[in-house]
C-alpha positions in Angstrom: 2.6 -2.1 -0.3 4.8 0.9 -1.0 2.6 4.1 -0.9 3.9 7.4 -2.2 2.2 10.7 -2.1 0.7 10.4 -5.6 -1.1 7.4 -4.2 -3.1 7.4 -0.9 -1.4 7.1 2.5 -2.5 3.6 3.5 -2.9 2.2 7.0 -0.7 -0.9 6.6 1.7 -2.8 4.5 0.7 -6.4 5.4 0.2 -7.6 8.8 -3.9 -9.3 12.3 -6.6 -10.4 15.7 -8.6 -13.1 17.1 -11.0 -11.7 19.7 -13.2 -14.1 21.6 -16.9 -14.4 21.9 -19.1 -12.7 24.5 -22.5 -13.0 26.0 -25.3 -11.7 23.7 -27.0 -9.7 26.4 -24.0 -7.6 27.4 -21.6 -5.3 25.5 -19.1 -7.5 23.8 -15.7 -7.3 25.3 -14.0 -9.9 23.2 -10.9 -9.8 25.4 -9.9 -13.0 27.1 -7.8 -12.0 30.2 -6.2 -15.5 30.1 -4.5 -14.5 26.8 -2.7 -11.6 28.3 0.9 -12.4 28.9 1.7 -11.3 32.4 5.4 -12.4 32.0 5.8 -9.7 29.3 4.1 -7.1 31.4 2.1 -4.1 30.1 4.7 -1.6 31.2 7.7 -3.5 29.7 6.5 -5.1 26.5 3.0 -4.1 25.8 3.0 -5.7 22.4 4.0 -9.0 23.9 1.6 -8.6 26.9 -1.3 -8.4 24.5 -0.2 -10.7 21.6 2.4 -13.2 22.7 0.0 -16.0 23.6 -2.2 -15.5 20.5 0.8 -15.5 18.2 2.3 -18.6 19.8 -0.9 -20.5 19.3 -1.4 -19.3 15.7 2.0 -19.4 13.8 2.5 -18.1 10.3 0.8 -20.4 7.7 3.1 -21.9 5.0 1.6 -19.8 2.3 2.1 -16.5 4.2 5.1 -14.2 4.8 3.4 -12.5 7.8 0.5 -13.3 10.1 -1.7 -11.2 12.4 -4.9 -9.3 12.7 -4.9 -7.8 9.2 -4.0 -11.0 7.5 -6.8 -12.9 9.3 -9.4 -10.3 8.3 -8.0 -10.4 4.8 -8.5 -14.1 4.7 -12.1 -13.7 5.8 -12.6 -11.2 3.0 -10.9 -13.6 0.5 -13.3 -16.4 1.5 -16.3 -14.2 0.8 -14.9 -13.1 -2.5 -14.0 -16.7 -3.4 -17.7 -17.7 -2.9 -18.8 -15.0 -5.2 -16.3 -16.0 -7.9 -17.1 -19.7 -7.7 -20.8 -18.9 -8.1 -20.1 -16.6 -11.1 -17.9 -19.2 -12.8 -20.4 -22.0 -12.3 -23.5 -20.0 -13.2 -22.8 -18.4 -16.6 -24.4 -14.9 -16.5 -25.8 -12.9 -19.5 -23.1 -11.7 -21.9 -21.8 -8.2 -21.1 -22.7 -8.2 -17.4 -20.0 -7.8 -14.7 -21.1 -11.2 -13.4 -20.2 -12.8 -16.8 -16.9 -10.9 -17.1 -15.8 -11.7 -13.6 -16.9 -15.3 -13.8 -15.2 -15.9 -17.2 -12.0 -14.2 -16.0 -11.8 -16.4 -12.9 -12.7 -19.5 -14.9 -9.9 -18.9 -17.4 -7.4 -18.5 -14.6 -8.6 -21.7 -12.9 -8.3 -23.8 -16.2 -4.9 -25.3 -15.3 -5.0 -27.8 -18.2 -5.4 -25.1 -20.8 -2.7 -22.9 -19.2 -0.3 -25.8 -19.0 -0.9 -26.8 -22.6 -0.3 -23.2 -23.8 3.1 -23.0 -22.1 4.6 -19.6 -23.1 2.8 -19.4 -26.4 0.8 -16.4 -25.2 4.0 -14.3 -25.2 5.9 -15.7 -28.2 4.9 -12.7 -30.4 6.2 -10.3 -27.7 9.6 -12.1 -27.6 9.8 -12.0 -31.5 9.3 -8.2 -31.3 12.1 -8.0 -28.7 14.3 -10.0 -31.1 13.7 -7.4 -33.8 15.0 -4.4 -31.8 17.7 -2.7 -33.8 18.2 0.9 -32.6 17.2 3.5 -29.9 14.0 4.4 -31.9 12.9 0.8 -31.7 13.4 0.8 -28.0 11.4 4.0 -27.5 8.6 2.7 -29.7 8.4 -0.6 -27.8 8.2 1.2 -24.5 5.3 3.5 -25.6 3.5 0.7 -27.3 3.6 -1.6 -24.3 2.6 1.3 -22.1 -0.5 1.7 -24.2 -1.3 -2.0 -23.5 -1.1 -1.3 -19.8 2.4 -2.9 -19.4 4.8 -0.4 -17.9 8.4 -1.1 -19.1 11.4 1.0 -18.0 9.5 3.6 -16.0 6.1 4.2 -14.3 3.4 6.4 -15.8 0.1 7.3 -14.2 -2.4 10.1 -13.9 -3.1 12.1 -10.8 -4.2 15.5 -9.4 -1.8 18.4 -10.2 0.0 19.3 -6.9 -0.4 23.0 -7.6 -4.0 22.8 -9.0 -5.6 19.8 -7.4 -8.8 20.2 -9.4 -7.2 19.1 -12.6 -5.7 15.7 -13.7 -2.2 15.5 -15.3 0.3 12.8 -16.2 3.1 11.7 -13.9 6.2 10.0 -15.1 8.1 8.3 -12.2 11.3 6.3 -11.9 11.0 2.5 -12.2 12.3 -0.2 -14.4 13.8 -2.4 -11.7 13.2 -6.0 -11.1 13.9 -5.7 -7.4 11.8 -3.5 -5.2 14.3 -0.9 -4.3 17.6 0.7 -5.6 19.5 -0.3 -2.5 19.3 -4.0 -3.4 21.6 -3.2 -6.3 23.9 -0.8 -4.6 24.6 -2.2 -1.1 27.9 -4.1 -0.9 27.4 -6.1 2.3 27.6 -9.9 2.0 23.8 -10.5 2.4 23.0 -7.9 -0.3 25.5 -9.4 -2.7 24.1 -12.9 -2.1 20.5 -11.7 -2.8 21.6 -9.9 -6.0 23.3 -13.0 -7.2 20.1 -15.0 -6.5 18.2 -12.5 -8.5 20.6 -12.8 -11.4 20.3 -16.6 -11.3 16.5 -16.1 -11.4 16.7 -13.9 -14.5 18.7 -16.6 -16.2 16.3 -19.4 -15.2 13.3 -17.6 -16.6 15.2 -16.9 -19.9 16.0 -20.6 -20.2 12.3 -21.4 -19.9 11.6 -19.4 -23.1 14.3 -21.2 -25.1 17.5 -19.2 -24.4 20.5 -21.5 -24.1 21.9 -21.8 -20.6 25.3 -20.1 -21.3 23.6 -17.3 -23.2 21.0 -16.9 -20.5 23.7 -16.3 -18.0 25.3 -13.6 -20.1 21.9 -12.0 -20.7 21.1 -12.1 -17.0 24.3 -10.2 -16.3 23.3 -7.6 -18.9 19.9 -7.2 -17.2 21.5 -6.7 -13.8 24.0 -4.3 -15.2 21.3 -2.1 -16.8 19.1 -2.2 -13.8 22.1 -1.3 -11.5 22.7 1.8 -13.7 19.0 2.7 -13.4 19.2 2.1 -9.6 22.2 4.4 -9.3 20.1 7.2 -10.8 17.0 6.5 -8.7 16.1 8.3 -5.5 15.9 6.5 -2.1 12.7 5.6 -0.4 13.2 8.4 2.1 13.8 11.0 -0.7 10.7 9.8 -2.5 8.6 10.8 0.6 9.4 14.5 -0.2 6.6 15.9 -2.3 9.2 18.0 -4.2 10.7 14.8 -5.4 7.3 13.5 -6.6 6.2 16.5 -8.7 8.2 18.4 -11.3 6.1 20.1 -13.9 7.6 20.4 -17.4 6.5 21.3 -20.9 6.7 18.7 -23.6 9.7 20.5 -25.0 11.4 20.6 -21.6 10.7 16.9 -21.2 12.2 16.1 -24.5 15.3 18.2 -23.6 15.8 15.8 -20.6 15.3 12.8 -22.8 16.3 13.7 -26.4 16.1 10.0 -27.5 12.6 9.6 -26.0 9.8 11.8 -27.4 7.1 12.6 -24.8 4.8 14.0 -27.5 4.9 10.5 -29.2 4.5 8.8 -25.8 1.4 10.8 -24.9 -0.1 10.2 -28.3 0.5 6.5 -28.0 -1.5 6.6 -24.8 -4.4 8.3 -26.5 -3.7 11.6 -24.7 -3.5 14.6 -27.0 -3.5 18.4 -26.4 -1.4 18.3 -23.2 1.1 21.1 -22.8 3.0 19.6 -19.9 3.3 16.8 -17.3 5.2 15.9 -14.2 8.6 14.5 -14.9 9.1 13.7 -11.2 12.8 12.6 -11.1 14.7 14.3 -13.9 18.0 12.6 -13.1 16.6 9.2 -13.5 15.1 10.0 -16.9 18.3 11.6 -18.1 20.1 8.4 -17.2 17.4 6.3 -18.9 17.8 8.3 -22.0 21.5 7.9 -22.1 21.2 4.2 -21.7 18.7 4.0 -24.6 21.2 5.8 -26.8 24.4 4.1 -25.6 23.8 0.6 -24.1 24.2 -2.3 -26.6 21.0 -3.4 -28.3 21.6 -6.9 -27.2 21.6 -5.8 -23.6 18.2 -4.0 -24.1 16.9 -7.2 -25.8 17.8 -9.2 -22.7 16.3 -6.6 -20.4 12.9 -6.5 -22.2 12.9 -10.2 -22.8 13.2 -10.9 -19.1 10.7 -8.3 -18.0 8.0 -9.5 -20.4 8.5 -13.0 -19.2 8.6 -12.1 -15.5 5.4 -10.0 -15.9 3.5 -12.9 -17.5 5.0 -15.7 -15.5 2.3 -15.9 -12.8 -0.3 -16.5 -15.6 1.8 -19.0 -17.6 2.4 -22.8 -17.1 3.6 -24.4 -13.9 7.4 -24.1 -14.7 7.1 -20.3 -14.9 4.9 -20.0 -11.8 7.3 -22.2 -9.8 10.4 -20.3 -10.9 8.9 -16.9 -10.1 7.7 -18.1 -6.7 11.1 -19.7 -5.9 12.7 -16.3 -6.0 10.0 -13.7 -5.1 8.3 -15.9 -2.6 10.9 -18.3 -1.0 14.2 -16.5 -1.5 13.0 -13.0 -1.1 10.3 -13.2 1.5 10.8 -16.6 3.1 7.4 -17.9 2.1 7.3 -21.7 2.5 4.6 -22.6 0.0 2.9 -20.8 -2.9 -0.6 -19.7 -2.3 -3.3 -22.0 -3.7 -4.4 -21.3 -7.3 -7.7 -19.9 -6.3 -6.0 -17.2 -4.2 -3.6 -16.3 -6.9 -6.4 -16.1 -9.6 -8.5 -14.1 -7.1 -5.6 -11.7 -6.7 -5.4 -11.2 -10.4 -9.2 -10.7 -10.6 -8.8 -7.9 -8.0 -5.9 -6.4 -9.9 -7.9 -6.2 -13.1 -11.5 -5.9 -12.1 -11.5 -5.1 -8.4 -14.2 -2.5 -8.4 -16.5 -4.8 -10.4 -15.9 -7.6 -7.8 -16.4 -5.0 -5.1 -19.9 -4.2 -6.3 -20.9 -7.8 -5.8 -18.9 -8.1 -2.5 -20.7 -5.1 -0.9 -24.1 -6.4 -1.9 -23.3 -9.6 0.0 -21.4 -8.4 3.1 -22.1 -4.7 3.9 -25.6 -3.5 4.5 -26.5 0.2 4.4 -27.0 0.4 8.2 -23.3 -0.6 8.7 -22.3 2.4 6.6 -24.3 4.7 8.7 -22.9 3.4 12.0 -19.4 3.8 10.7 -20.2 7.4 9.5 -21.3 8.2 13.1 -18.0 7.1 14.5 -16.1 9.1 11.9 -18.1 12.2 13.0 -17.1 11.5 16.6 -13.4 11.3 15.7 -13.6 14.4 13.5 -15.0 16.4 16.4 -12.2 15.1 18.7 -9.5 16.1 16.3 -10.9 19.6 16.1 -10.8 20.0 19.9 -7.2 18.7 19.9 -6.1 21.2 17.3 -7.9 24.1 19.1 -6.1 23.2 22.4 -2.6 22.7 21.0 -0.2 24.7 23.2 2.6 24.9 20.7 0.8 26.3 17.6 0.0 29.9 16.9 -3.5 31.1 16.3 -2.5 32.0 12.7 -1.5 28.4 11.8 -4.4 26.9 13.8 -6.8 28.8 11.7 -5.3 27.2 8.6 -5.3 23.8 10.2 -8.9 24.1 11.1 -9.8 25.2 7.6 -8.2 21.9 6.4 -10.0 20.0 9.1 -13.3 21.4 8.0 -12.8 20.2 4.4 -12.0 16.6 5.2 -14.1 14.3 3.0 -14.9 10.9 4.5 -15.8 8.0 2.2 -17.3 5.0 3.9 -17.7 1.4 2.7 -18.0 1.7 -1.0 -18.4 4.3 -3.8 -21.7 6.1 -4.4 -21.3 5.4 -8.1 -19.9 2.2 -9.6 -17.6 2.1 -12.5 -18.8 1.2 -16.0 -17.2 -2.0 -17.5 -19.2 -2.1 -20.7 -16.1 -1.6 -22.9 -14.2 -4.6 -21.6 -14.5 -8.0 -23.4 -13.7 -11.1 -21.4 -14.1 -14.8 -22.4 -13.2 -18.2 -20.9 -10.6 -18.8 -23.6 -7.1 -17.6 -22.6 -6.1 -16.4 -19.2 -3.2 -14.2 -20.4 -5.5 -12.8 -23.2 -8.0 -11.8 -20.5 -5.3 -10.1 -18.3 -4.1 -8.2 -21.3 -7.6 -7.1 -22.4 -8.2 -5.8 -18.8 -4.8 -4.1 -18.7 -5.5 -2.3 -21.9 -9.0 -1.3 -20.9 -7.9 -0.1 -17.4 -5.0 1.9 -18.9 -7.2 3.6 -21.5 -9.7 4.5 -18.7 -6.8 6.0 -16.6 -5.4 7.9 -19.5 -8.8 9.2 -20.5 -8.8 11.3 -17.3 -5.7 13.3 -18.1 -6.5 16.9 -18.9 -9.9 16.7 -17.2 -11.2 17.8 -13.8 -10.5 15.4 -10.9 -13.5 13.2 -10.1 -13.8 13.4 -6.4 -16.2 10.5 -6.3 -13.5 8.0 -7.3 -12.0 5.5 -4.8 -8.3 4.4 -4.7 -9.1 1.1 -3.0 -11.7 -1.5 -3.6 -14.4 -2.2 -0.9 -13.1 -5.7 -0.3 -9.6 -4.3 0.7 -8.8 -4.6 4.4 -7.1 -1.2 4.7 -7.8 2.5 4.8 -6.2 5.6 3.4 -5.8 9.4 3.2 -5.3 11.2 0.0 -3.8 14.7 0.5 -4.7 15.9 -3.0 -8.4 15.4 -2.3 -8.1 15.8 1.5 -10.2 12.6 1.8 -10.2 9.8 4.3 -11.4 6.5 3.0 -12.5 3.3 4.9 -13.4 0.3 2.7 -16.2 -2.0 3.8 -13.8 -4.9 4.5 -12.1 -3.1 7.4 -15.4 -2.0 8.9 -16.2 -5.3 10.6 -15.0 -7.3 13.7 -12.5 -7.1 15.2 -12.0 -3.5 14.0 -15.6 -2.4 14.2 -18.4 -4.2 15.9 -21.8 -2.6 16.7 -22.3 -5.0 19.6 -18.9 -4.4 21.2 -18.3 -1.9 24.0 -17.1 1.6 23.0 -13.6 1.0 24.4 -12.9 -1.8 21.9 -14.3 0.1 18.9 -12.5 3.3 19.7 -9.2 1.5 20.4 -9.4 -0.4 17.1 -11.3 1.3 14.3 -11.3 4.6 16.2 -7.5 4.7 16.1 -7.6 3.7 12.4 -9.9 6.6 11.7 -7.8 9.0 13.7 -4.7 7.7 12.0 -6.1 8.6 8.5 -7.2 12.0 9.7 -3.8 12.7 11.2 -2.2 11.9 7.8 -3.6 15.3 6.8 -1.2 16.8 9.3 1.9 14.6 9.1 5.2 15.6 7.6 3.9 15.2 4.0 0.2 15.9 4.4 1.0 19.1 6.2 2.5 20.5 3.0 -1.0 20.5 1.4 -3.7 23.0 2.2 -7.5 22.7 2.6 -8.0 22.5 -1.2 -5.4 19.8 -1.7 -2.7 22.0 -3.2 0.9 21.9 -2.2 1.1 25.2 -0.3 3.0 26.3 2.9 0.3 27.4 5.3 2.6 27.4 8.4 4.3 30.3 10.2 8.0 29.9 10.2 8.1 29.5 14.0 5.4 26.8 14.0 7.0 24.9 11.2 10.3 24.9 13.1 8.5 23.6 16.3 6.7 21.0 14.3 10.0 19.7 12.8 11.6 19.7 16.2 8.8 17.5 17.5 8.9 15.1 14.5 12.7 14.8 14.8 12.1 13.3 18.3 9.8 10.7 16.7 12.4 9.9 14.1 15.0 9.3 16.8 12.5 7.1 18.8 12.0 4.8 15.8 15.6 4.9 14.7 16.4 3.3 18.0 14.1 0.3 17.5 15.9 -2.8 16.3 13.8 -4.9 14.0 16.0 -8.0 13.5 19.7 -8.6 14.0 21.4 -5.2 13.6 18.8 -3.8 11.3 17.1 -0.7 12.8 13.7 0.8 11.8 14.2 3.8 9.5 12.7 6.7 11.4 12.7 9.0 8.5 11.1 6.5 6.1 8.3 5.6 8.6 7.8 9.2 10.0 4.5 9.9 8.3 2.9 6.6 9.5 4.3 7.1 13.0 2.9 10.6 13.2 -0.4 9.2 12.1 -0.3 6.4 14.7 0.5 8.9 17.5 -2.2 11.4 16.5 -4.7 8.7 15.8 -4.5 7.0 19.1 -4.7 10.3 21.0 -7.7 11.5 19.0 -9.4 8.1 19.5 -8.7 8.2 23.3 -10.3 11.7 23.5 -13.3 10.5 21.5 -13.7 7.5 23.8 -13.9 9.8 26.9 -16.5 11.9 25.1 -18.5 8.8 24.5 -18.1 7.6 28.1 -19.6 10.8 29.3 -22.8 10.0 27.4 -22.7 6.2 28.0 -20.6 5.3 31.0 -19.2 1.8 31.1 -17.9 -0.1 34.0 -15.1 -2.7 34.4 -15.6 -5.7 32.1 -13.6 -8.9 32.4 -11.6 -7.2 35.2 -10.5 -4.4 32.8 -11.4 -0.7 32.8 -12.6 1.0 29.6 -9.1 2.6 29.3 -7.3 -0.7 29.6 -9.7 -2.3 27.0 -9.0 0.7 24.7 -5.2 0.2 24.7 -5.5 -3.6 24.5 -7.7 -3.3 21.5 -5.2 -0.9 19.9 -2.3 -3.4 20.4 -4.4 -6.3 19.2 -4.8 -4.5 15.9 -1.1 -4.6 15.5 -0.7 -8.3 16.4 1.7 -9.5 13.7 4.7 -11.8 13.2 6.9 -12.0 10.1 9.3 -14.4 8.4 12.8 -13.0 8.8 13.1 -12.3 5.0 9.8 -10.5 4.9 10.7 -8.4 8.0 13.9 -7.2 6.3 12.0 -6.3 3.1 9.5 -4.4 5.1 12.1 -2.4 7.0 14.2 -1.7 3.9 11.3 -0.5 1.6 8.1 0.2 3.5 7.0 3.4 5.1 5.2 1.4 7.8 7.1 0.3 10.9 6.9 -3.4 12.0 3.8 -4.1 14.0 5.6 -4.5 17.3 6.7 -0.9 17.3 3.4 0.4 16.1 1.7 -1.2 19.1 4.3 0.2 21.5 5.6 3.4 19.9 2.6 5.7 20.2 1.2 4.6 23.6 4.7 5.0 25.2 4.4 8.7 24.5 1.0 9.0 26.3 0.9 9.8 30.0 -2.6 8.3 29.9 -1.2 4.9 29.1 1.2 5.0 32.1 -1.7 6.1 34.3 -4.0 3.3 32.9 -1.5 0.5 33.6 0.2 2.2 36.7 3.6 2.2 34.9 6.5 4.0 36.6 9.2 6.3 35.3 12.0 4.1 33.9 9.6 1.5 32.5 10.0 0.8 28.8 6.5 2.1 28.1 7.1 5.4 29.8 9.2 7.8 27.8 11.0 10.5 29.8 9.9 14.1 29.6 12.8 14.9 27.3 12.1 12.2 24.8 8.3 12.1 25.0 6.7 13.2 21.7 3.6 15.3 21.5 2.5 16.6 18.1 -1.2 16.5 17.3 
């Protein structure tokens, strides 16, 4: 998933661990020494040493693009959710309950016969409206009307905390409008990029043919779509540039916004979203919107008709008949990510259920899988990591007392959220039936969008969650200075009350430390204890911090992911800082725990060895080549191999634990070793 600052900093993009069983009467080690690859060697290839044998014996399933610890735990969560949905669909609940709405939504998505019979009838009226576009005013009206239905066309719009006043919610307009996940797919001129863009253009044409466009005309329209998107891409910022908070927030008045887009009225746009009385908003990337406006005014209407026709079809395709599903998967799954088979229908409909009513499903998931005592145990561990981070900040030898004071003020205001929200969302205004999958999706889209827009102009609700409890992930939100750990990640192999401390601290401990460190990474460090974008550093400390992070950029720039494609050290910097800080904080917390509860050698491994092995197990993961390229090109998370090795190689404690020597791959020289938090 691509996470920007407006959204939480997540732990992972998509990646997973099979730990074995242990005797019930002893601390659970869950490490099988026979599965450690001595040929790889802990000091040479620590990722391979821990994970090679497991990965060899458990290849990527046909319906997956990557496979590892996170994926396997996600599958476990999906099975639990599937059981809930099957029960809801079979046992019709009282009208108006979340059980009824979830059950009927899921049942409508599983009704293949009705979906097949409908074909693309559910979007025929939309296509007629596109056919009726005549001028720039019609284009602007269509964009704002579809936005009000929860269908973002041409650009993204969402609500979020004001960067300069984090207690209040404002609207954010962000670049978008592309059918491919990043601008560079349109602008690169190497042979592979050209081939992929040509495949995308063919896909556009194929979808248009499915809604009745003649083949020759579909090819021309596909060219028009790609041409328009390429112009939008040329005005879009890179993924690296988008990591800069200054490129994510640009507060303007309505009049200033209209000056940037004279053919697109922001006052009318806000009114269409049901938002009135606002004096301003964030127009985050002005150059993109100026180009968008120029295209609205100057591009041929026929080109815009092709553009909207395709995007409406592509958006609906996963919920339409088999021909649309297959064509969409052929490009986005097979060609783009190397996926061999589409996921089974139940997983796809479950994914849609999570997209539309994830928190409602989460309420049922928590009741089934996450007892209150688990929440308390996780809270205790968060407290341990929180204390360890404070000690590390206090003992930093490169930071002045003045900046430390500010850092500790931020540390003191961290707000942890564990397992699930204290208050569940109200779904009483949403109407769902068993008749019409697309109609249900649209009803939920409209309901959710209205709920989001209703928060603009109001105080930020600090009780809200940005992830559902059934999500196997975690995140930090700098605007609320909160660290959030959903229920689904607080279970084995990440967290196990019966496991020994070394495993828990190496796995979930490093995850907790990772999210805390996001508050002090290259982006999070630009926000203060109240969540406002504010420079709380002395000039000398900031310079030292940037010098240290530059070494981490260089370290990851040097890693080769596949072929001649290197990891992008600037794009992945925030996650790499968090990994490095997280594992150091967790290691310190483990030692504090061992003073209270000493542990001996288990399975021939010391507590420190088990800690690092558990950390590397978390990042067990393998990718299809296409998926790995997509990850490196667009995602702020480094491939799992380098996450398992990058941070530990900067720790003298790792070298001491495994008796590594200077010159070993996992021992960085004094000049290149990175120490930040």
